[in-house]
N, C-alpha and C positions, 0 to 999 in steps of 0.2 A: 531738325529744330533743341540745339543746346540745352544744357540741365537747367542755364537762369529764365531760359527762354517757356521750360518747361513749369518751374519753377512757377514762375510771373502769369500764365494760362491759368494754371491751378488756382493762385490764389483772386484773379480776376472770376474764375466761373463760382468758386465759393462764397462770392457775393452776390453773383447775378443770375449762375444756371437757377435751372429747373433741380427739384427733388434729384432726382436719378445724375445731371451733373453736380450737382454737388456733392455728394454723396463720392463718386468716382476721385473729384477733386481735392476730396481730403483721404480717397487711399492713394492719389497717385502725389500728395506731397508725404503721406505717409513714407511713400519708399522713396524716394530722391530727396525731401528733402532734409534740412538741416535744423542742428539745438534748437537755433527762432525760429524756426517754425512748427515748433510742438506749441506753442504758448500761440502762435496763430491755433492750431483746432483747436485751444480748449477755447475758446472766443466760438466756440460754434458745438460745445460740449451741450449746450440746451437747446441743439435746432431741433423745430416741430416734427421733423420728419428721423421714425427710427433708424432708417434707410443714413442718413447724414452721422448721426449719433454712433451709429455699430462702425463707418468709415473715420471716426475720428480713434475709437476706442480702441481699436486695432491701428492706427496709423502713432498712437502714442504709445505704444507698443512694439512696433521697429523700429522711431526713432531712439528707442531707449531716455528719455529725456525721465528721471524721475525724478523734476522737482512739479514739473507739468502733470506726469501722470498724478502726483499724490495729491493736486488741487482739484483734481477732478472723476478722476476715476472709481471713491467711495461712493458718489453718487452716480456715478449710471453702475454701479454693480445693482443699482434696486432701481434699475431703470425696468417701465412698466411693460419694455419689448422683451423677450427673453435671449433674442439674438445679440439685443448692445449689453443685456448681461452675462451674454458668454464671452464674448469679443471682454469684456471691461475687468473681467476674473483673468481672461489668461494674461492680459497683458499686469495689471496687476501680480501675478507668479511671474512671470519672465522682468521684470522691471525690478524684481528683487523689495516690493514696495512693504512695510513694517509700520507696526503701533497700533494703537483703540480700535482709529477709525475701518483699518482693514481686515483687524480681529473681528468686530462686528459684524463687518458686510459679510466675511466669510462663513461666521456663523450665521447668520441668519438665509445665508444659501444652501445652508445643511436642509430646510426645511422647505425648498424651490421644488414645483413642480416634475422643471426642467431635469431629467437625473444628468444629463450632458452638466448640467450647474451644481451638481450636487460629488458629478465627480472634479468639477473646479474648487469645489469648495474643499472636496476634506485634501486635496492637493497642494489647494494653498496654505491650511493649516498647518500644514503637515513643513510645508516649505520654514511654516514663523518657526515651527520646533511648542506649537502652543494647541494646547483639547478644542479649544474655544467651545461652546453651548455645549458641554453637557449633558444636557439631556437630550436633546438633538440628536447630540452625536451616535446615542447608543442606539435613539432612536431604530437609525440607521444598520443596525446591523441585522432586520430585518428585511429590509429593500430586496426587495423584488431581484434586483439589476444585480449580479453580482460583481460588475467593474461599481458598484458604492459599495456594498456589503464589505467584498475585501478592503479595500481600503480602510472601510472604518474598522474592520475586525482589526486592520494592523497597527490603527492611530490609534486604538484603543490600550492593544496591548500592551504599545510604546507607554500609554500614559496612565499602565493599569494598577502603579503606587501610589497618582498622586490622589490627595486625599477624593477629592469631590469624587475624580471617576470611578474609582473605587466602591463608594457612598452609590451611584446610577446603579454602577456593572451587579451588585447586591440585588437593588432593585427589580431589577430589568430578569433577573436571572429568574428573582420570586414572580415578578407581576406580569413580566415584559410577554410580546407577541409571539408566539408561539416560533417564526425561524428566530427573532430576538433572544427571545427565552434561550433558544438551543445553542446559541454562538454565544450569551454570556455565560454558561455552565463551563461550555470548554473554556475561555477565558478562567473565570474564578478560582483564584487559585486553591488551594485541595483546605486549607486549611480554613477555609471559609464553608465547610462543609455543616459540622458538627451544629453553625449559626445556624443555617437554614436548611435543618433538620426535616420541621414542621410545613415546609412548604413544599420541599424533595416530597414525602412520603405523600402529600396533598398532589405532587406531581403525577403521580404514578395511573392518579386517575383521568389527569387532562384528555381532552378530547384530539388534540394533535399527536399520533406516535410519533414521531419523533422524539415530542416533547418525551413522553415515556418514558424512548428509548436513553437516550442521555440521562432523566433521574436516574435509571433504573441503573445503569454506568458509574454515575456518582454513587450513589451510594454505597453498590457493589466494594466500592475502596474502603468502604469501611466494616471493622468489623464486629459491630455489637451485634447483639441479637434483637433490638429492634429493627436494625434495616432487614438481616434478613425476614421477621417475620413479613417485614412490610412486602420485598417481590416477593413473598410466598401466598403470598395472599393477591398480589396483584396477578402473580399467571393463573391460578383460579378464576379473576373476572375476565382474563386478559383475550376478546375475539381477533384479534389483526395478526395472523398470520407472524410476520417478520418481530416484531416486539416478541411473542410468547419465544420464537424462535432465539431469540437475544438473554431472555430469563430462565428460558430455560439451561441456556451454556453455563448464566450465571453460578445459578442452583447448585448446578451439579459440580464445578468445577467447588465448590462448598462442602461438597457430599450431602446433599441435604437430600433425605428422602423421602420429603414433601414434593421431592420433585418428579414423580414416579407416576401418579396418581395423571396429572396433566401428559406426563412425555407420553405414556401409554393413549391419551386420545390425541395430541398431534402426532400422532404416528402413520398415518396414513396421508398427512398433506408435505407437499409437494418443497414446502419453503423450511416447514420448519421439522418432517420429517427425521432427516440424516442427526443433526443433535438431539434430538427425543432418540434415538439410539442409541447414541454414544451416551449421555444421560444417566439410560438405565443402563445399561456396561459398567457404569461409576459409582453409580446408589452400589449394586450387587443385589438386590434383594433377592429374595427368594421369587418374590411375584412379576420382577423385573426382571429375570435369567426365562421366566420361565414363557414371559409375553416374547421376549428378544427367542426363546428357540424356534416359535414359529412364525417371530415375521420373520428369518432368513429363508423360510422357504416362501414366502405365500408370495409368488406373481402379481399379486395387484399394488403392493408396497413399492415406490418409486424405486430404481439400480440401487442408486446412492443409498434410501434411509439400508435398502437388503446387506446394504456393502457396509454402512456404521457397525448394523448389529450382527455383522462375523466378527469384526473387530473387536467387537463387545466381547463376545462370548469367547474370543481369546483371551481376552481382557481379564475375563473373571474366571477363566482357565478351569470351570468346573468337568467334573467325570468324561461328562458326555461331550466335550467339545470337538476335540479332534474328529468327531464320527460324527457330527454334524457339519463340520468345514470342510470334510474331503470330497464331500459329492460337490460343495460349490466351487470348484476348481474347474468343475467341466457346463457350470451355467452357461448358457445364449447370451447374458448381460457382464461386458467385458469388465463394469464397474463394478457386479459382483463376484468376478474370476478378484478383484486389485486386491477387495475387503476381505479375501477368504484368504488369501496369502499373505493379510497383515497378520488376520486374525493367528495363521499360522506362525508365523514369524515371532510372533509375541511366545505364544506356546512353547516352542521351541527353545528359544532366549532361555524362558523361565522353568526349563528342564523338562521332557518328555519322558512317564512310563517304560521301562521298558520295551514293552509287549506293544507304544506305539511306536517306535523312533521305524522301525523298517517298512509299515505300511506308510506314514508321512515322508521317508525319505521318496523312496518310491514313485510317490504320488507325486510331488514336491521336481521330482529329476523329468520324470513325464512332462510335467506340466514347463518347466523351464525351456524345453523341447520346441514345445506346442503352441506356447504363447510370445508373441512376439512384441505384446504392449505392455509384458511385467518379468519380461525376463530377469531386469537389474534388482526389481525390488523380490523377484523369486528367489535369485543370488544368495541375498540378502539373510533372509530365510533358512536355505540352507550352510548358512558357514557355522561349521564345530558339529554336523550329522554325520559323522564317519560314516553311518550305513548309506548315506548317500557317493560315496567313493570311487563304486563301479560303476554304479548308471553314469557320471557325471564323465569317467573316461574312456566308457562307450561313446557318450552319442560329441564329446572331442574329437575323438577320429569321427565322425559319421555326420556331424552336422553340417547343410550346407548354409549358416548363416551363421555371417563371420560375430556378431553378437551373441550366439547361444555360445560358440568356441571358445571367447575372451572367460565370459562369465565363469567358463568348465573349469579353462586351465584358470584362473583363479583363486579355484579350490578348493583343486591338488595339493591333499598336507601331508607332506615327507611325514610328521608327525606320527599319523595314522593308516601305514604302508610299512607292506613288507617291502625284500629288500629286492624283488622282481618288480615291482610296479612302481619305487620308486628309479628304478630302472629304464625302467618304459616311461614314465615321465619327463627323466628328463631328456628320450626321445624326443616324447611331443614337445615339451620346452622350444627344442633346438631346431625341429623343425618348423615351427609357426612365429620365428624368427624372419623367416621365410614367407610369411603369409602378408597378402594382397592389404591386408585393414591392418593401420595401423592401431589402432584396439586393441585387437590379436597379439601385435608384437610387443605391443607395451605390457600385455599380461605374461607375455613367452617370459620378456626380459625379467620380468618381474619372478616369475613362478623359478627362472632360473638359478637367480641370485637369492632365492630363498632354499632352493635345494642344495646351492653350494655349500652357503653356512650351514643349513640342518646337517648333510649329511658330511661337511669336514670332509668331501672325494672331492678328487678336482678332475673333471669332464675329458673324454679324451680328445683327439685336436685341438687345444688352448687356442692358438695360433689362427685359426680358423673360425672358433665362436666367436673371439676377440674381435676380426673383421666387422665379423656382423655386428657386433653391441657398437663398436667404432663407429659405424655406418650408420647406424641409429641414433646415436647421440648424434649426430651429424644434424641431418637432415631429418627427424623426424619435428611434422608441423608443430605438437602440443609442447609447451616445457614439461612436462609430469612424463613426459614420454622417454623425453633423452635427458632429465635425472634420473630415470630409472635406471635406464639403460648405462649410465657412469656407475651407478650403486650396483650394477652387474657387471660391470666392467673389476668395480672396487674390490669384490668378493671376489673376483677370481683368483685377482692378483695376491690379496692376503693370501688364499686357499693358498697358492704358490707359493709364497715364502713361507707359509707354516710348514706344507712338503719338505721344502730343500732342507 
């Protein structure tokens, strides 16, 4: 059957068929009909059967007849049947139809109980470049469907400078449902914070934890004492661990000593405990440090909490900090060991007392070789600790771990070595250029470059050494390693020219 015969058949079916035959005919005409057949479909837009009206709406979109669509699609977008409304709204978008009738139709669909239609409405309004019904649009920020509230958020953001949208955004931020209020507060420019300050303070008592958290972040951006007092008061009354954790962090960042009591109370909580420990270190009061001293050895506390307590003790830098942290390097919990290394790192960076240096150096070198999970963190803590060099040289020669070899090599410092040590370090770097692990070769080349620049001495068998570095510069998989090899080659060449 040719297309002309098919069209003739569909036209007869539209007039004479039953419900399903009329619907099938409308669909068929929408697929293969011509422009003039769009007006034929318009004549069936008020068919008693929803299936036919749905097929008419879809067919008008496929035929691309904007004039015919403009005539009936606004009415079909208000149809009692949701499937008809769906097809009609998609066709209106497909045809790019605009004007007040379509703005109004899409605006009404913002409140439709069918979430597909709310999505269509938002897509249609975006295509038209208008926000539509502002109240209905802002209400969708609280929609349970992410595809709806995500589109609504994007549309509100685009029109946030529109006077009506801005006013409704403020109203929603102050009085909206919980989910809508959260998104509205996130969208509202910071310059509005002062205007809605009263509602923000009240929002710290909202029944929704999400609202309380969002309000707290908003208040934390303000530097006035009223907002800080409100946060401190809210923390005293807070019962949700997630919100308490946030309030503790915010107040600790401000150095507010009022965080001390609540932080102690939340120390044993799995969610808030680690931030509570950090907060106690940040305020550094005598009571806070006393609690931290106990916390690091309290096996009943979560590992992350004890780890943060260890870091905080290092930051506080009290007289007994080193002796509290060193035993934690042998703790069975790896998270706690990492926290102890972080605490010692801070103490080393801030400057150890001379009687602490050997103990810390020996413990960290032993830990470098013993704990594969904190190799590079321990490496960082050892930087500048000259007392560690003898131990580092030993493990560089003996360890089976490539990571530990690389870390030890990178810490060898010719500024703090005897002539004999520097000669042995050179031999270590040269041997390590043949190591099967690229990270080791990287640090060997780096150490060699540093050795040459520092000592100003040209190594023996320079040509063989250059060949190894050339191979590393050509074959290394990492760009950083290739760059280090080229740097070592330049150092050799510069030293050679200077010596000549």
